[in-house]
C-alpha angles and dihedrals in degrees: 000000000000122000112270091246090055089051088053091051090051092050089048091051090051091051090051090053092045091052092055099048114132094020115147125219090243093055093040090058097045114109121208103195130276092010120087117242120263095248088057089052091054091049091044093056089046088051091053094048092047091048095049106033103029112022098035094038099044111356094256125147107183098169110029091178092074089059090061101031102040112017119134109264093015126124118286116267138177103210124184114275095228091052092052094046090049091050091047093049093047094049098043092048091050091047095053097077090056092046090051090061095057118116131182089258093051092052090069093054132083128240117239100172097117103042122280118041117264120259091230132051120251089252092054090049089051091052092044090054093049093048091045089058092052090049093053093039089059092043091051091050089052091051090049090052091050088051089055099252113161134203094031123168106272106186142028111286131235098331091155091057101032107028110017115165112277121178120234 
């Protein structure tokens, strides 16, 4: 059984996906200044997961494109939606085996897999990733509203069924 914080990240990922259902490539690539486009947001979250759970943990870079298209502080881009979803799916699937190994004790340690130790514990990185998803989920919903999308998801989904509180 995965650590409860990993379960929360997985629920958060599923809410991010749910909030972007029905999005077209054209709308995903539209940029309403100064906000990044939604396809960039998808790639950006994939970039973060790759950076934390693959590169930092084991030196792996499965999708180098997200490092150039969607890195924090990089130049703005409007990548294709399908490409960003494929990158996101590849990276999150490859990250899951590492996340499944996490224990409460490990969450207070630092990763050193890619050179110097991290400045944050694994647990803090796990929380940062989860909160980062919620930030961009809200931002993406705002962009969708500005684009005129109707009948959007307006509240957190089935948390009682999919992510009920479970103590460590």
